[in-house]
C-alpha positions as CSV (number, residue, x, y, z in Angstrom):
1,X,0.3,0.2,-0.4
2,X,2.0,3.0,-1.6
3,X,2.3,6.3,1.2
4,X,2.1,9.6,-1.2
5,X,1.9,13.0,-0.7
6,X,-0.2,15.5,-2.4
7,X,0.1,19.4,-3.1
8,X,-3.1,21.0,-2.8
9,X,-2.5,25.3,-3.1
10,X,-0.7,26.2,-0.8
11,X,-0.6,22.8,1.6
12,X,0.8,19.5,1.7
13,X,-0.5,16.5,3.2
14,X,2.2,13.7,3.7
15,X,2.0,10.0,4.3
16,X,-1.3,9.8,2.7
17,X,-1.7,6.0,2.2
18,X,-3.8,4.9,-1.3
19,X,-5.5,1.5,-0.8
20,X,-4.3,0.1,-4.4
21,X,-7.3,-2.3,-4.2
22,X,-10.3,0.5,-3.8
23,X,-11.4,1.9,-6.6
24,X,-10.3,5.8,-7.0
25,X,-12.8,7.1,-6.1
26,X,-12.3,5.8,-2.4
27,X,-8.9,8.2,-2.5
28,X,-10.7,11.8,-4.0
29,X,-12.9,10.5,-0.9
30,X,-9.9,10.7,1.8
31,X,-8.7,13.8,-0.3
32,X,-12.0,15.2,0.6
33,X,-11.7,15.2,4.2
34,X,-8.7,16.6,3.8
35,X,-9.4,19.3,1.7
36,X,-13.1,19.7,1.6
37,X,-12.4,19.3,-2.0
38,X,-15.1,17.4,-3.5
39,X,-14.1,14.7,-5.8
40,X,-16.2,15.4,-8.9
41,X,-13.7,18.9,-8.7
42,X,-10.7,16.9,-7.7
43,X,-8.0,17.0,-10.9
44,X,-4.9,15.0,-9.6
45,X,-2.6,14.4,-11.7
46,X,-0.8,11.5,-12.1
47,X,1.4,9.7,-14.8
48,X,-0.2,9.9,-17.8
49,X,-2.5,12.6,-17.2
50,X,-5.5,12.8,-14.6
51,X,-6.7,10.8,-12.6
52,X,-10.0,9.0,-13.4
53,X,-12.7,7.1,-11.5
54,X,-11.4,4.2,-13.5
55,X,-7.9,4.2,-13.6
56,X,-6.1,0.8,-13.3
57,X,-3.5,1.9,-10.2
58,X,-1.2,-0.6,-11.2
59,X,-1.0,1.5,-14.8
60,X,0.7,4.5,-12.5
61,X,3.7,2.5,-10.9
62,X,3.2,4.8,-7.5
63,X,5.9,4.7,-5.5
64,X,6.4,5.8,-1.7
65,X,6.5,9.1,-1.0
66,X,5.7,10.7,-4.4
67,X,4.4,13.5,-4.4
68,X,1.3,14.3,-6.1
69,X,-0.6,17.7,-7.1
70,X,-4.3,18.1,-6.7
71,X,-6.2,21.3,-8.4
72,X,-10.0,21.8,-6.9
73,X,-12.1,24.2,-5.4
74,X,-13.3,23.0,-1.8
75,X,-16.3,24.0,-0.4
76,X,-17.5,27.2,1.0
77,X,-17.0,26.6,4.8
78,X,-20.7,26.9,6.1
79,X,-20.8,30.1,8.3
80,X,-21.7,29.7,12.2
81,X,-25.0,31.4,12.5
82,X,-25.0,35.4,13.4
83,X,-27.5,34.8,16.4
84,X,-27.7,31.5,18.1
85,X,-30.3,29.5,19.1
86,X,-33.7,31.2,21.0
87,X,-35.3,29.0,23.6
88,X,-38.8,29.2,25.3
89,X,-37.6,29.7,28.2
90,X,-35.6,32.7,27.5
91,X,-38.5,34.6,26.1
92,X,-40.2,36.9,27.6
93,X,-43.4,36.0,29.2
94,X,-45.5,37.5,26.6
95,X,-43.7,35.7,24.0
96,X,-43.4,32.5,26.1
97,X,-47.3,32.7,25.9
98,X,-47.2,32.9,22.2
99,X,-44.6,30.0,21.2
100,X,-46.6,27.8,23.4
101,X,-49.7,28.3,22.3
102,X,-52.1,28.5,25.7
103,X,-52.5,30.4,28.7
104,X,-51.7,29.9,32.2
105,X,-53.8,28.5,34.7
106,X,-55.7,30.4,37.9
107,X,-54.6,30.4,41.3
108,X,-56.9,28.6,43.8
109,X,-58.3,31.6,46.2
110,X,-59.9,30.1,48.4
111,X,-62.6,26.7,47.3
112,X,-62.6,28.9,43.9
113,X,-61.7,25.6,41.9
114,X,-65.5,25.6,39.9
115,X,-65.2,29.0,39.5
116,X,-61.3,28.7,37.6
117,X,-62.8,26.0,35.4
118,X,-65.8,28.1,34.6
119,X,-63.5,31.1,33.9
120,X,-61.2,28.9,31.8
121,X,-63.8,27.3,29.7
122,X,-65.3,30.7,29.0
123,X,-62.0,32.0,28.3
124,X,-61.4,29.1,25.6
125,X,-64.8,30.4,23.8
126,X,-63.7,32.9,20.9
127,X,-66.6,35.1,20.7
128,X,-66.9,35.6,23.5
129,X,-63.1,36.5,23.5
130,X,-64.1,39.1,21.0
131,X,-67.2,40.4,22.1
132,X,-64.8,41.0,25.7
133,X,-62.3,42.5,23.9
134,X,-64.5,45.0,22.3
135,X,-66.0,46.1,25.4
136,X,-65.4,49.8,27.3
137,X,-64.6,50.0,29.9
138,X,-66.0,53.8,30.8
139,X,-69.3,52.9,28.3
140,X,-72.5,51.4,30.4
141,X,-74.9,49.8,27.7
142,X,-78.7,50.9,28.5
143,X,-79.6,48.4,31.4
144,X,-76.9,47.9,31.9
145,X,-75.8,47.9,36.0
146,X,-72.3,48.3,37.5
147,X,-72.3,45.7,39.5
148,X,-72.7,43.9,36.0
149,X,-70.2,46.5,34.0
150,X,-67.6,45.8,36.9
151,X,-67.6,42.3,36.4
152,X,-67.5,42.7,32.4
153,X,-64.6,44.9,33.1
154,X,-63.1,42.0,35.2
155,X,-63.7,39.1,33.2
156,X,-61.9,41.1,30.2
157,X,-59.4,42.1,32.1
158,X,-58.5,38.1,33.3
159,X,-58.7,36.8,29.9
160,X,-55.8,39.3,28.6
161,X,-54.0,38.2,31.8
162,X,-54.7,35.2,31.0
163,X,-53.3,35.1,27.4
164,X,-50.1,37.4,28.5
165,X,-48.8,35.0,31.1
166,X,-47.4,31.7,31.1
167,X,-48.0,31.7,35.1
168,X,-51.1,31.3,36.9
169,X,-53.2,34.4,37.1
170,X,-54.4,35.0,40.4
171,X,-58.4,36.6,39.5
172,X,-58.9,38.4,42.6
173,X,-60.5,41.7,40.7
174,X,-63.1,38.9,39.0
175,X,-63.9,37.2,42.2
176,X,-64.6,40.8,44.0
177,X,-67.0,41.9,41.2
178,X,-68.5,38.2,41.3
179,X,-69.6,38.1,44.6
180,X,-70.6,42.3,44.4
181,X,-73.0,41.2,41.6
182,X,-74.0,37.7,43.3
183,X,-73.6,37.9,46.9
184,X,-74.4,34.1,47.4
185,X,-70.5,33.7,46.1
186,X,-69.9,35.7,49.4
187,X,-71.2,33.2,51.8
188,X,-69.2,32.2,54.4
189,X,-69.6,28.7,57.3
190,X,-67.3,29.6,59.9
191,X,-65.2,32.1,58.9
192,X,-64.6,30.3,55.6
193,X,-66.2,31.0,51.8
194,X,-68.2,28.4,50.7
195,X,-67.6,26.0,48.3
196,X,-70.4,27.1,45.2
197,X,-71.4,24.2,42.8
198,X,-70.2,24.2,39.3
199,X,-73.8,24.3,37.8
200,X,-74.4,27.6,39.8
201,X,-71.1,29.1,38.5
202,X,-71.8,28.7,34.8
203,X,-75.7,29.9,35.2
204,X,-74.9,32.8,36.7
205,X,-71.7,33.0,34.1
206,X,-74.5,32.6,31.2
207,X,-76.4,35.2,32.8
208,X,-74.0,38.1,32.7
209,X,-72.1,37.1,30.2
210,X,-74.7,37.1,27.2
211,X,-78.0,38.6,28.7
212,X,-76.3,41.5,31.4
213,X,-74.0,42.9,29.9
214,X,-73.1,43.0,26.1
215,X,-75.7,42.1,24.3
216,X,-77.6,44.6,26.1
217,X,-74.9,47.2,25.3
218,X,-75.7,46.4,22.2
């Protein structure tokens, strides 16, 4: 197995073994790993001209230490990206929420699990979210009382927090407005707020969201 020296441009690669039992393409592949010049661009000067893919090694009379010249242009070196990868956890909270495609959860403020579940369900209704976004803080529709208006604004703001945060949201303002509008949610037993059934929450939510507030404001 002869060992040759390859000269390419200003570089010299000594001690390259040629396995003469393999076709010249194998040797060209070796040179590709050293120089970055693809085999199809390599022109290797040997006895009788240029080394071809079907050349018979035995006809070249190669000797150990023989110097061969190669001509060819290497592939362009891939440049490192100007900006490295950005991980979701490194983004601002607003961008994290947009990237993840889902909103945060709600803190349990003490027997508010049914209320939180109802809020999350209503938050998933696109038509309701769209209606709330167009609801003004300062303008009340005809026949809408102040408590209903305040509850609607609190709902809109809570939905906004859910959309913009990846951390749990405390729906404290919503809870305060809900208890103001519907005192049954402020009932206490042994100084602890009583848990309201899920059906009751849905009934009152439907009542204010679809009848007492937005529809009348139109």
